[in-house]
C-alpha positions as a printed Julia matrix, in Angstrom:
707×3 Matrix{Float64}:
  13.19  -106.66  48.48
  14.03  -106.84  52.17
  16.22  -104.3   53.94
  19.32  -106.52  54.04
  19.22  -107.17  50.3
  18.8   -103.45  49.62
  21.79  -102.62  51.79
  23.92  -105.25  50.06
  23.08  -103.72  46.69
  23.59  -100.17  47.92
  26.98  -100.73  49.48
  28.1   -102.83  46.55
  27.31   -99.9   44.3
  29.24   -97.58  46.57
  32.17   -99.95  46.49
  32.37   -99.7   42.73
  32.07   -95.94  42.71
  28.32   -95.34  42.41
  26.94   -92.73  44.73
  23.37   -92.68  43.51
  20.77   -93.29  46.19
  17.7    -93.92  44.06
  17.08   -97.61  44.68
  13.41   -98.42  45.14
  12.0   -101.04  47.4
  10.61  -104.23  45.97
   8.52  -107.12  47.16
  10.24  -109.96  48.98
   9.61  -112.41  46.16
  11.82  -110.68  43.62
  13.21  -113.35  41.31
  16.87  -114.23  41.75
  17.65  -113.11  38.23
  16.64  -109.56  39.2
  19.6   -109.13  41.56
  22.86  -107.56  40.52
  25.53  -109.93  39.3
  28.23  -107.27  38.74
  29.65  -108.83  35.64
  31.2   -105.55  34.56
  28.67  -105.04  31.76
  26.98  -101.65  31.69
  23.64  -100.97  30.03
  25.46   -99.5   27.03
  27.52  -102.71  26.71
  24.38  -104.81  26.9
  22.79  -102.96  23.97
  25.93  -102.83  21.84
  26.97  -106.43  22.44
  23.55  -108.01  21.91
  22.53  -108.3   18.27
  18.83  -108.53  19.22
  18.89  -104.84  20.23
  21.3   -103.46  17.64
  18.65  -101.23  16.05
  17.78   -99.66  19.38
  21.5    -99.22  20.06
  21.7    -97.18  16.84
  18.84   -94.98  18.07
  20.53   -94.42  21.44
  23.82   -93.59  19.73
  22.2    -91.14  17.33
  20.45   -89.49  20.28
  23.84   -89.03  21.98
  22.7    -90.98  25.06
  25.05   -93.96  24.97
  27.45   -92.21  27.36
  24.58   -91.86  29.85
  24.04   -95.61  29.79
  27.77   -96.13  30.23
  27.8    -94.25  33.53
  27.08   -95.64  36.96
  23.52   -95.06  38.05
  20.27   -96.88  38.65
  18.31   -97.16  35.41
  15.41   -99.17  34.05
  15.4    -99.52  30.28
  12.56  -100.94  28.16
  14.69  -102.05  25.22
  12.75  -102.78  22.02
  13.84  -105.74  19.93
  14.99  -105.24  16.35
  11.61  -106.52  15.16
   9.86  -103.93  17.33
  11.97  -101.11  15.91
  11.35  -102.24  12.34
   7.6   -102.44  12.98
   7.69   -98.9   14.36
   9.56   -97.61  11.3
   7.05   -99.29   8.99
   4.11   -97.58  10.72
   5.9    -94.26  10.16
   6.5    -95.03   6.47
  10.25   -95.25   7.05
  12.72   -97.95   6.11
  15.79   -97.02   8.15
  16.86   -95.37  11.38
  18.87   -93.01   9.19
  15.55   -91.38   8.31
  14.86   -90.52  11.96
  16.03   -87.12  13.15
  18.3    -86.67  16.15
  15.3    -85.2   17.95
  13.19   -88.27  17.15
  15.92   -90.55  18.5
  16.29   -88.44  21.62
  12.55   -88.65  22.32
  12.45   -92.41  21.74
  15.45   -93.01  23.99
  14.35   -90.82  26.87
  10.85   -92.31  26.7
  12.28   -95.78  27.39
  14.52   -94.96  30.36
  13.65   -94.34  34.01
  16.38   -93.37  36.47
  15.11   -95.78  39.12
  15.47   -99.57  39.09
  12.24  -101.53  38.68
  11.93  -105.28  38.54
   8.72  -106.75  37.15
   7.59  -107.58  40.69
   7.47  -103.82  41.38
   4.7   -103.46  38.79
   2.23  -105.65  40.65
  -0.97  -103.74  41.4
   0.07  -100.58  39.56
  -1.74   -98.77  36.76
   1.16   -96.36  36.19
   4.85   -96.56  37.02
   5.23   -94.07  39.84
   8.54   -92.52  38.73
   8.45   -90.54  35.5
  10.73   -91.44  32.6
  13.4    -89.11  31.26
  10.74   -87.22  29.3
   8.87   -86.5   32.52
   6.01   -88.89  31.6
   4.4    -91.62  33.65
   4.2    -94.87  31.69
   1.06   -96.97  32.09
   1.21  -100.61  33.18
  -1.2   -103.44  32.35
  -0.84  -107.06  33.47
  -1.09  -109.43  30.5
  -1.5   -113.2   31.01
   1.07  -115.45  29.35
  -0.63  -118.61  28.1
   0.87  -122.07  27.87
   0.32  -124.6   25.13
  -2.87  -125.85  26.81
  -4.29  -122.32  27.0
  -3.8   -121.97  30.74
  -2.11  -118.92  32.24
   1.46  -119.83  33.11
   2.86  -116.38  33.86
   2.12  -112.66  33.76
   3.87  -110.01  31.76
   3.19  -106.28  31.53
   2.14  -104.03  28.68
   3.85  -100.63  28.81
   1.89   -97.6   27.59
  -0.5    -99.85  25.66
   2.17  -100.37  23.01
   4.79  -102.93  24.03
   4.8   -106.1   26.15
   7.77  -107.06  28.29
   9.19  -110.35  27.02
   8.86  -112.07  30.36
  11.43  -114.81  29.66
  14.04  -112.09  29.12
  12.86  -109.63  31.77
  14.91  -108.4   34.75
  18.21  -108.68  32.9
  20.63  -107.06  35.35
  23.62  -104.94  34.37
  25.97  -102.91  36.52
  23.85   -99.76  36.34
  20.33  -101.1   36.26
  17.83  -103.52  34.74
  16.87  -104.09  31.11
  13.36  -105.25  30.18
  13.19  -106.3   26.5
   9.85  -105.37  24.91
   8.18  -106.57  21.72
   6.96  -103.12  20.69
   8.54   -99.69  20.65
   6.77   -97.93  23.51
   4.93   -94.93  22.19
   4.61   -91.47  23.65
   2.89   -88.27  22.61
   4.24   -84.73  22.43
   0.72   -83.41  21.87
  -1.34   -81.51  24.41
  -4.19   -83.17  26.26
  -7.09   -81.8   24.13
  -5.37   -83.04  20.95
  -4.78   -86.49  22.43
  -8.39   -86.69  23.61
  -9.73   -85.59  20.24
  -8.3    -88.77  18.7
 -10.58   -90.84  20.94
 -13.91   -91.23  19.16
 -15.41   -92.85  22.25
 -15.66   -89.4   23.89
 -16.64   -87.36  20.82
 -19.53   -85.54  22.53
 -17.38   -84.61  25.52
 -14.65   -83.37  23.16
 -17.17   -81.33  21.19
 -18.33   -79.64  24.39
 -14.72   -78.88  25.34
 -14.35   -76.99  22.07
 -17.73   -75.23  22.22
 -16.96   -73.95  25.72
 -13.41   -72.92  24.76
 -11.95   -75.16  27.44
  -9.64   -76.9   24.97
  -7.82   -73.57  24.55
  -7.29   -73.4   28.32
  -5.61   -76.81  28.42
  -2.63   -76.21  26.14
  -0.02   -74.81  28.54
   3.01   -77.09  28.92
   5.79   -75.33  30.79
   6.58   -71.91  32.22
   9.52   -70.86  30.03
  10.29   -67.91  32.3
  11.08   -70.17  35.26
  14.82   -70.16  35.96
  15.92   -72.21  38.97
  19.52   -71.05  38.51
  18.63   -67.54  39.69
  17.36   -68.88  43.01
  20.24   -71.31  43.38
  23.13   -69.09  42.35
  21.97   -65.54  43.01
  19.73   -66.03  46.03
  21.55   -69.13  47.32
  18.18   -70.66  48.11
  19.06   -74.29  47.44
  20.88   -75.37  50.58
  20.66   -77.12  53.91
  18.6    -75.58  56.68
  18.56   -76.07  60.44
  15.43   -78.04  61.26
  16.01   -78.79  64.91
  18.78   -80.72  66.59
  22.23   -79.74  65.38
  22.77   -83.2   63.91
  19.67   -82.98  61.71
  20.28   -81.01  58.53
  17.84   -81.37  55.66
  18.77   -80.36  52.12
  16.19   -78.5   50.05
  16.14   -78.33  46.24
  14.74   -75.58  44.07
  12.34   -77.32  41.62
  13.98   -77.85  38.24
  10.84   -77.08  36.23
   7.55   -75.26  36.52
   5.28   -77.38  34.37
   1.55   -77.11  33.86
  -0.81   -80.03  33.82
  -4.42   -81.08  33.43
  -6.61   -84.06  34.22
  -9.87   -84.72  32.38
 -12.54   -87.14  33.59
 -14.42   -87.83  30.37
 -17.82   -89.48  29.98
 -18.08   -91.73  26.93
 -20.77   -91.43  24.27
 -22.0    -94.87  25.34
 -22.56   -93.74  28.95
 -24.26   -90.53  27.82
 -26.63   -92.59  25.69
 -27.33   -95.44  28.1
 -27.75   -93.45  31.32
 -28.79   -89.97  30.19
 -30.46   -90.66  26.85
 -28.15   -88.23  25.04
 -27.29   -89.18  21.46
 -23.74   -88.95  20.14
 -22.94   -85.35  19.21
 -26.14   -83.91  20.74
 -24.45   -81.21  22.78
 -27.71   -79.26  23.14
 -29.24   -82.17  25.03
 -26.23   -82.09  27.34
 -26.7    -78.33  27.75
 -30.33   -78.97  28.73
 -29.16   -81.54  31.26
 -26.73   -78.96  32.67
 -29.55   -76.41  32.98
 -31.47   -78.95  35.07
 -28.43   -79.45  37.3
 -27.39   -75.84  37.85
 -30.57   -73.89  37.1
 -33.39   -76.31  37.96
 -36.03   -73.58  38.24
 -35.33   -72.15  34.78
 -37.01   -73.06  31.52
 -34.39   -74.44  29.15
 -36.22   -73.39  26.01
 -36.5    -69.79  27.2
 -32.81   -69.69  28.14
 -31.42   -70.74  24.75
 -31.05   -67.17  23.46
 -29.68   -65.76  26.74
 -26.25   -64.09  26.15
 -24.78   -65.73  29.26
 -26.69   -68.93  29.96
 -27.87   -69.83  26.47
 -26.56   -71.83  23.53
 -24.97   -69.03  21.52
 -21.3    -69.23  20.56
 -20.18   -66.62  23.09
 -22.64   -67.72  25.77
 -21.16   -71.21  25.87
 -17.73   -69.76  26.62
 -19.0    -67.85  29.64
 -17.89   -69.61  32.82
 -21.37   -69.12  34.32
 -23.01   -70.99  31.45
 -24.46   -74.29  32.72
 -22.72   -76.38  30.03
 -19.39   -74.67  30.72
 -19.81   -75.3   34.46
 -20.69   -78.95  33.89
 -17.79   -79.76  31.53
 -15.21   -77.66  33.38
 -16.09   -79.46  36.6
 -14.67   -82.61  34.99
 -11.22   -80.99  34.61
  -8.44   -80.38  37.12
  -5.59   -77.9   36.62
  -3.0    -80.57  37.5
  -1.63   -83.83  36.17
  -3.39   -86.51  38.19
  -1.71   -89.85  37.53
  -4.11   -92.52  38.85
  -2.19   -93.69  41.93
  -1.15   -90.1   42.71
  -4.7    -88.76  42.86
  -4.71   -90.24  46.37
  -2.19   -91.78  48.75
  -2.24   -94.64  51.24
   0.75   -93.29  53.12
   0.02   -93.15  56.9
  -3.71   -93.89  56.35
  -5.0    -97.05  58.03
  -7.46   -98.35  55.44
  -9.12  -100.72  57.88
 -10.56   -97.57  59.46
 -11.02   -95.07  56.62
 -10.68   -94.58  52.87
  -8.01   -92.21  51.49
  -9.63   -88.98  50.31
  -8.45   -85.81  48.58
 -10.19   -82.58  47.62
  -9.21   -80.68  44.46
 -10.24   -77.37  42.99
 -11.65   -77.81  39.46
 -11.63   -75.57  36.4
 -15.29   -74.76  36.95
 -15.82   -71.49  38.87
 -15.81   -71.75  42.68
 -15.92   -75.53  42.83
 -14.13   -78.44  44.47
 -14.08   -82.16  43.65
 -13.75   -85.1   46.03
 -11.55   -88.1   45.17
 -11.92   -91.26  47.27
 -10.26   -94.65  46.98
 -12.63   -97.26  48.41
 -11.21  -100.2   50.33
 -13.13  -103.33  51.29
 -11.79  -103.2   54.83
 -13.72  -100.44  56.6
 -17.29   -99.37  57.36
 -17.28   -96.68  54.67
 -17.44   -99.09  51.73
 -21.17   -99.77  51.69
 -22.23  -101.25  48.33
 -19.41   -99.58  46.4
 -16.81  -101.53  44.44
 -13.75  -102.31  46.53
 -10.27  -101.18  45.43
 -11.87   -98.57  43.19
 -11.38   -94.83  42.73
 -14.51   -92.68  42.99
 -15.36   -89.03  42.39
 -17.92   -87.23  44.58
 -18.91   -90.3   46.52
 -20.12   -90.36  50.11
 -21.23   -93.24  52.28
 -21.35   -93.21  56.06
 -23.47   -95.81  57.9
 -23.86   -93.3   60.74
 -25.39   -90.73  58.34
 -27.25   -92.76  55.69
 -29.24   -89.75  54.51
 -26.11   -88.37  52.83
 -25.37   -91.34  50.57
 -24.32   -90.54  46.99
 -22.79   -93.09  44.61
 -20.53   -90.77  42.64
 -18.58   -91.8   39.53
 -16.02   -94.58  39.09
 -12.68   -93.61  37.52
 -11.45   -96.24  35.05
  -7.62   -96.41  35.19
  -7.28   -97.02  31.44
  -9.02   -95.9   28.28
  -9.84   -97.78  25.08
  -7.3   -100.08  23.47
  -5.05   -98.25  21.03
  -5.67   -94.81  22.56
  -2.87   -92.68  24.01
  -3.9    -91.7   27.53
  -1.01   -89.53  28.71
  -0.28   -86.28  26.89
   2.71   -83.97  27.21
   0.71   -81.89  29.7
  -1.77   -84.23  31.31
  -3.86   -87.36  31.37
  -7.48   -88.35  30.88
  -9.73   -91.11  32.18
 -13.17   -92.5   31.49
 -15.76   -92.15  34.25
 -19.09   -93.95  34.34
 -21.31   -91.01  35.41
 -21.45   -87.27  34.98
 -20.36   -85.34  38.06
 -21.36   -81.86  39.17
 -21.22   -79.24  41.91
 -24.99   -78.95  42.22
 -26.92   -78.08  45.38
 -27.53   -81.78  45.95
 -23.81   -82.58  45.73
 -22.96   -79.71  48.04
 -25.51   -80.84  50.62
 -24.39   -84.48  50.59
 -20.75   -84.98  49.53
 -19.56   -81.73  51.11
 -21.57   -82.21  54.29
 -18.51   -83.89  55.73
 -15.18   -83.14  57.37
 -12.8    -82.25  54.54
  -9.16   -83.0   55.38
  -7.04   -81.18  52.81
  -3.35   -82.01  52.66
  -1.23   -78.95  51.87
   0.33   -80.86  48.98
  -3.01   -80.71  47.14
  -3.69   -76.99  47.66
  -1.61   -75.98  44.64
  -1.15   -77.66  41.24
   2.64   -77.2   40.98
   3.72   -80.02  43.33
   1.67   -82.55  41.34
   2.48   -81.1   37.92
   6.18   -81.33  38.65
   6.0    -84.74  40.32
   7.53   -83.53  43.57
   6.01   -86.08  45.94
   7.87   -89.35  46.05
   5.76   -92.49  46.35
   8.61   -94.42  47.92
   7.92   -93.91  51.62
  11.31   -94.61  53.15
  11.61   -94.56  56.89
  14.11   -92.56  58.9
  16.18   -89.51  58.11
  19.18   -91.21  56.57
  18.8    -89.52  53.18
  17.4    -86.06  53.9
  20.86   -84.51  53.94
  21.63   -85.85  50.44
  22.17   -82.83  48.14
  21.75   -84.98  45.04
  18.63   -84.19  42.97
  18.16   -87.96  42.76
  17.93   -88.39  46.53
  15.37   -90.99  47.57
  12.93   -88.44  48.95
  14.23   -84.97  48.07
  12.87   -81.94  49.86
  11.88   -78.85  47.86
  11.93   -75.14  48.61
   9.53   -72.79  46.79
  10.66   -69.3   45.82
   8.08   -66.5   45.64
   5.98   -66.87  42.5
   6.44   -70.6   42.05
   3.17   -71.72  43.65
  -0.09   -70.47  42.15
  -2.11   -67.95  44.16
   0.53   -67.68  46.87
   2.1    -64.4   47.96
   5.11   -64.43  50.27
   8.01   -62.23  51.28
  11.52   -63.13  50.15
  12.7    -63.37  53.76
  10.5    -66.39  54.25
  11.38   -69.95  53.24
   8.49   -72.2   52.27
   9.46   -75.79  51.75
   8.16   -79.34  51.37
   9.57   -82.15  53.47
   8.91   -85.14  51.29
   6.96   -88.28  51.98
   8.31   -90.53  54.73
   5.99   -92.88  56.56
   7.9    -92.59  59.83
   7.18   -88.85  60.08
   4.51   -87.43  62.36
   2.9    -86.03  59.21
  -0.43   -86.73  57.52
   0.24   -88.52  54.22
   3.92   -88.6   55.18
   4.84   -85.11  54.0
   4.58   -81.6   55.39
   5.13   -77.98  54.44
   7.16   -75.7   56.69
   7.76   -71.97  57.06
  10.98   -70.51  58.39
  13.16   -67.46  57.77
  16.83   -66.57  57.64
  15.89   -63.13  58.97
  13.35   -64.26  61.57
  10.45   -63.0   59.47
   7.99   -64.71  57.13
   4.64   -63.61  55.77
   2.6    -65.76  53.4
  -0.94   -65.52  52.0
  -2.69   -68.19  49.95
  -6.16   -68.96  48.64
  -8.42   -71.46  50.37
 -10.35   -74.04  48.34
 -13.86   -73.0   47.25
 -16.51   -74.73  49.35
 -20.31   -74.53  49.58
 -21.63   -71.49  51.41
 -22.12   -72.18  55.12
 -20.71   -72.12  58.64
 -17.35   -73.86  59.13
 -14.51   -74.56  61.44
 -11.1    -74.35  59.8
  -8.52   -76.41  61.68
  -4.79   -76.7   61.16
  -3.15   -80.08  61.69
   0.47   -79.99  62.87
   3.0    -81.53  65.24
   4.24   -79.39  68.13
   7.99   -79.54  68.81
  10.55   -77.57  70.79
  12.05   -75.92  67.69
   8.74   -74.65  66.27
   7.8    -70.98  66.17
   4.84   -68.68  66.8
   2.65   -67.08  64.12
  -0.46   -64.99  63.73
  -3.14   -66.44  61.45
  -5.58   -64.39  59.41
  -8.64   -65.37  57.37
  -9.67   -62.86  54.72
  -7.32   -60.34  56.29
  -8.83   -60.57  59.78
  -6.63   -61.83  62.66
  -7.9    -65.05  64.24
  -7.4    -65.06  67.99
  -4.01   -64.87  69.63
  -0.85   -66.04  67.83
  -0.49   -69.82  67.58
   2.46   -71.15  69.56
   3.63   -74.46  68.02
   6.33   -75.09  70.59
   6.21   -78.09  72.9
   9.01   -77.63  75.41
   7.84   -80.53  77.58
   4.92   -82.94  77.59
   3.23   -81.78  80.78
   3.02   -78.05  80.09
   1.87   -78.57  76.51
  -0.81   -81.06  77.58
  -2.08   -78.53  80.12
  -2.14   -75.76  77.5
  -4.31   -77.77  75.12
  -6.8    -78.98  77.71
  -5.18   -82.0   79.32
  -4.22   -84.48  76.59
  -4.99   -88.16  77.23
  -4.45   -90.94  74.69
  -7.77   -91.73  73.05
  -7.05   -95.47  73.01
  -6.82   -95.42  76.81
 -10.33   -94.01  77.16
 -13.91   -95.06  76.62
 -17.45   -93.9   77.32
 -18.16   -90.72  79.25
 -14.52   -90.24  80.25
 -13.44   -90.19  76.61
 -16.12   -87.69  75.65
 -15.23   -85.42  78.58
 -11.53   -85.37  77.67
 -12.37   -84.46  74.08
 -14.81   -81.79  75.26
 -12.15   -80.21  77.5
  -9.82   -79.93  74.5
 -12.52   -78.74  72.11
 -13.55   -75.97  74.49
 -10.03   -74.56  74.11
 -10.06   -75.01  70.34
  -7.91   -78.16  70.21
  -8.47   -81.68  68.85
  -6.51   -84.9   69.08
  -4.72   -86.03  65.95
  -6.78   -88.31  63.67
  -7.15   -91.86  64.93
  -7.08   -93.29  61.37
  -3.62   -91.87  60.65
  -0.5    -93.69  61.83
   3.26   -93.4   61.51
   5.56   -96.38  61.18
   7.51   -97.03  64.36
   9.26  -100.34  63.66
   9.66  -103.23  61.29
   7.87  -102.07  58.17
   9.39   -98.63  57.77
  10.62   -99.6   54.33
   7.28  -100.49  52.78
   7.01   -99.15  49.26
   3.52   -97.96  50.14
   1.2    -98.4   53.09
  -1.37  -100.78  51.64
  -0.11  -103.24  54.24
  -0.13  -100.72  57.1
  -1.48  -102.28  60.3
  -1.61  -101.36  63.96
   1.46  -103.53  64.47
   4.67  -101.5   64.32
   2.84   -98.18  63.96
   1.38   -95.53  66.26
  -1.9    -93.63  66.08
  -1.78   -89.85  65.75
  -4.57   -89.74  68.35
  -2.19   -91.08  70.98
   0.65   -88.61  70.45
   0.29   -85.46  72.53
   2.38   -83.46  70.07
   0.16   -84.26  67.06
  -2.86   -81.99  67.28
  -5.45   -80.01  65.36
  -6.07   -76.37  66.25
  -9.2    -74.43  65.36
  -8.01   -71.38  63.42
 -11.37   -69.96  62.35
 -15.05   -70.46  63.11
 -17.54   -68.6   60.96
 -19.11   -68.25  57.53
 -17.56   -69.08  54.16
 -19.22   -67.73  51.03
 -18.87   -69.73  47.82
 -19.01   -66.56  45.71
 -15.93   -65.14  47.47
 -12.29   -66.21  47.17
 -11.19   -66.71  50.77
  -7.57   -66.4   51.89
  -5.4    -67.42  54.79
  -2.41   -65.35  55.87
   0.36   -66.52  58.24
   2.75   -63.94  59.69
   5.68   -64.77  61.95
   5.63   -63.57  65.54
   8.63   -65.61  66.73
  10.93   -67.2   64.15
  14.28   -66.71  65.89
  17.02   -69.12  64.95
  15.13   -70.58  62.03
  12.2    -71.79  64.13
   9.74   -73.62  61.91
   6.01   -73.33  61.52
   4.61   -76.67  60.38
   1.7    -76.75  57.91
   0.55   -80.36  57.53
  -3.13   -80.2   56.54
  -6.27   -78.11  56.89
  -9.69   -79.38  57.92
 -12.83   -77.64  56.73
 -15.66   -78.85  58.94
 -19.29   -77.81  58.37
 -21.32   -76.89  61.44
 -23.55   -79.9   60.73
 -20.51   -82.04  61.62
 -18.74   -80.14  64.42
 -21.85   -78.6   65.96
 -23.85   -81.73  66.84
 -25.8    -81.24  70.07
 -28.06   -83.37  72.25
 -28.51   -86.96  71.09
 -27.06   -86.4   67.63
 -24.17   -88.49  66.32
 -21.0    -86.54  67.07
 -17.96   -86.13  64.82
 -15.89   -89.3   64.65
 -12.28   -89.51  65.86
 -10.96   -90.79  62.52
């Protein structure tokens, strides 16, 4: 939907008393029937007045949710037909809605409603709907061809959660407070934990067996932190409020997260793959243990190890995190809910130059996993499948000796299987993955750009990053929890493995593709009392020599802080202020736009900056400057109407640490305020972990790229 159409809808809603600001963007070819007609009929009226949905109306009424659908708002409802409801009851051995409990009706209703408007055109290219439903679940999406009488495809509909198809001839039925999509099946959900959901899938029986033998299934059952009480931080500490971020006219509202949920993602290898590629028969976990010994202990004799109390095949040995089978299986699990499209982001990343990449800590000891979405448009594709998500892949034509295929992540699982659990999601992958010496020497022999959003599981588990990348600052002052891109503030104890003083405010400015921020979002530190002090764990990386760089944008209202690694101060305090262009450029070595340079002059300018510990911003990252600021995502991001971070003398990378990192040690970074007067911010955008093999090239070697 173009900007004008969105504004017409928005101001029409305001005119009739709706103050919600949760409209999502759509493609320009939205069908006319998807637009609001303002007939006076609310979603509740639609269900109650239409006999085809009378059974669902009874469910909504019994759940006590009809008043919700009578109120102004922006809802999408997947309304099952009477036939769909009756079919559902039959599968449950029931004959009437009267036999459903109030709790059952509440679950069914909330599973079918999303508090954002989606037309069917918004589902194009998605595997999951980006906004969670009212149960906090992401519903899967599959395009299904609609065939004509001659067998040719005449249209496309969408299957929701593998259990109900949108009736395309009735789709996009607009009411005053949203859109109704009739479906021919009651969309299912699961209140079971991820290991229980996975156990129902016989295609991954060997993987499931190993989960149980290693005791990992017991570590994947947490759902929600019941002790978390946002009201304390809102009402007692007055933490949820506006803060001064710079100019007096710019006030951003921060929300305390409503929940503190746990989550898990499992990348499971099917029995068929284990048999075809690795020669491991279904259920033969010992053969998989022997494979793991070859991966993690290649110099050991598997037969001699079987009785070892730590590395062997005994009941207790398999539950030891140093056991090779435990390490192998646990490496396939993340401690966060990784919905397919949210395992990576296109926001601000120019995919004609580079593939989006993320790095996640796994549940295996001292290990990290690489996620990469491969586009067909840049030199890093090689022979890999385009538009495909990979794990532990590396391809660089400038360093062909490091090539590793990795594993493909399939967005869906087998027909009839529930993929999303109450606390996570699982996928099939077409290879085993590991954190072996070979993987460390290839995949991790690269610059690792780690967005702060991915450092901790809580932001992903609680779905805090919006995928609607709206431009501008028009909505950041909106105190509504349904603001388009709400910002969040994190009290002490909310984020895992983070220690901070209560004087400090640590907050997320949400994803906006006009920001000078990698992936559109950024974390910031500030203090009401001019004092913050925060310590957090760094991701576990292979043992070696590294540079650790901090990416940020210097501005006049930034502050000054001392950085520490493993408790040791790193150089002089970092001053993030840029009071004027000239003095800041001089301080960082004489900034010159990379696009204006070539040859020896370009290399000399970079060398002058590097000698002082500074780097240009990444050339492959861009912020929207005009025209397309309202893209729903940045798959269409081009050099037109956007600006490279490498050509902005406020967007920089600063070397914080140069030295060894030991994989057997948990490393930490501490940031302590030196100057935070008046709420001066310290921006934390991303960290780069760069092996010496990348940053330390000398002589005729291929130097680190500018991407």
